[in-house]
C-alpha positions in Angstrom: -218.1 169.8 -234.9 -218.4 168.0 -232.6 -221.6 170.0 -231.3 -223.2 167.4 -234.6 -222.4 164.9 -232.9 -223.8 165.7 -229.2 -227.5 167.0 -231.1 -226.8 163.3 -233.4 -226.6 161.6 -230.2 -228.9 163.5 -228.1 -231.3 162.0 -230.8 -230.4 158.6 -230.2 -230.4 158.3 -226.2 -234.1 160.2 -226.5 -235.8 157.5 -229.1 -233.5 154.6 -226.9 -231.6 153.8 -230.2 -228.0 154.0 -228.9 -226.2 156.2 -225.7 -224.8 159.1 -225.9 -222.1 158.6 -228.8 -222.0 160.5 -232.0 -219.3 161.4 -234.7 -218.7 163.6 -237.7 -216.4 163.0 -240.8 -215.9 165.8 -242.6 -213.3 166.4 -245.1 -209.9 168.7 -245.5 -211.7 172.0 -245.0 -214.6 170.8 -242.6 -217.5 170.5 -244.7 -219.3 167.9 -243.8 -219.5 164.6 -245.4 -221.6 162.9 -242.6 -223.0 162.5 -238.8 -224.1 159.6 -237.3 -225.3 158.4 -233.9 -224.7 155.2 -232.2 -227.7 152.6 -233.5 -227.2 149.2 -231.3 -230.0 149.1 -229.7 -232.5 149.6 -232.6 -230.7 147.3 -235.3 -229.6 145.1 -232.7 -225.7 144.7 -234.2 -223.2 145.4 -231.7 -221.5 146.7 -234.4 -222.8 150.0 -235.2 -221.0 152.2 -233.0 -221.5 156.5 -234.2 -218.0 156.3 -235.8 -218.7 152.6 -237.3 -221.7 154.3 -238.9 -220.3 157.6 -239.7 -217.7 155.7 -241.9 -220.0 153.2 -243.6 -221.9 157.2 -244.9 -218.8 158.0 -246.0 -217.8 155.6 -248.4 -221.4 155.5 -249.5 -221.5 159.3 -250.2 -217.5 159.3 -251.5 -217.9 155.7 -253.4 -215.2 154.7 -251.7 -213.3 153.1 -248.9 -210.2 155.5 -248.5 -211.3 158.3 -246.0 -207.7 160.0 -246.0 -207.8 163.6 -246.2 -211.1 163.4 -243.3 -211.6 164.1 -240.3 -213.4 163.0 -237.3 -214.6 164.4 -234.3 -216.6 162.2 -231.7 -218.0 162.4 -228.7 -216.1 159.9 -226.9 -212.4 157.9 -227.5 -213.1 155.5 -229.5 -212.8 151.7 -228.3 -210.9 149.2 -229.9 -213.4 148.4 -232.7 -214.1 151.4 -233.7 -210.1 152.4 -233.7 -209.1 150.0 -235.6 -211.5 151.1 -237.8 -210.7 154.3 -239.0 -207.3 153.8 -239.2 -208.5 150.7 -242.0 -210.7 154.1 -242.9 -207.6 155.7 -243.6 -208.4 158.4 -241.2 -205.1 160.9 -239.6 -207.2 162.8 -237.6 -209.7 162.5 -234.6 -210.9 164.7 -232.1 -212.5 163.9 -229.5 -214.6 165.2 -226.2 -215.0 161.7 -223.1 -212.2 159.8 -223.0 -212.4 156.1 -222.0 -212.2 156.8 -218.7 -215.5 158.6 -218.9 -217.4 155.9 -220.8 -216.3 153.3 -217.3 -217.7 155.3 -215.2 -221.1 154.7 -217.2 -220.7 151.0 -218.0 -219.1 150.5 -221.2 -216.0 148.6 -221.5 -213.6 150.7 -223.5 -211.1 150.0 -220.7 -211.9 146.8 -220.2 -211.0 145.7 -223.5 -208.3 147.9 -224.4 -206.8 145.7 -221.3 -207.6 141.9 -223.2 -205.5 144.4 -225.6 -202.9 145.0 -224.2 -202.4 142.5 -222.1 -202.2 140.0 -225.8 -205.3 138.8 -225.8 -204.0 135.5 -223.4 -207.5 136.0 -221.2 -209.3 132.8 -222.0 -212.1 133.6 -219.8 -212.5 137.3 -221.5 -212.0 136.0 -226.0 -210.7 132.2 -225.9 -208.5 132.5 -229.3 -206.9 129.4 -231.1 -204.8 128.9 -234.5 -206.9 126.5 -236.8 -206.1 125.8 -241.4 -203.3 128.7 -241.4 -202.0 126.1 -244.3 -205.1 126.1 -245.3 -206.0 129.7 -245.2 -201.9 130.4 -246.4 -203.1 128.4 -249.7 -205.6 131.7 -250.3 -203.4 134.4 -249.1 -200.8 133.3 -252.0 -203.7 133.4 -254.5 -205.0 136.7 -253.3 -201.3 137.8 -254.3 -200.2 135.9 -257.1 -203.8 137.5 -258.2 -202.5 140.9 -258.2 -205.9 141.7 -256.2 -205.1 145.9 -254.2 -204.1 145.9 -250.9 -206.1 148.2 -249.2 
């Protein structure tokens, strides 16, 4: 399956649309649901990673937000953002080609972000995080809970 992601990434590279990242989502029987590549440069959207694009497309095609039972094949170990999206989408199997060290060797900063998270997100040179408005936000959360809304 990874070859479909590789082929899609090659198109992206050739067109200067994005980097060497391609992803494929299949059902449990390996029937392809979506194929996508990184489109960060063309869309001017830093979240347009191959895995995110593939998840969005699969969700649209299946008309649901939960991709339980699906598998994801990707040309590189998912970055922290994509890893979060994969977990939110309820995908339980991921197969990857290159690792984050391979990505770092050509200039991508996945390892840098993983290191920031591993160290408790306590480096204001990377990102300043400050809690504000908690009391008002707690009320919003309580409203949601009282409404018996779907948890996802």
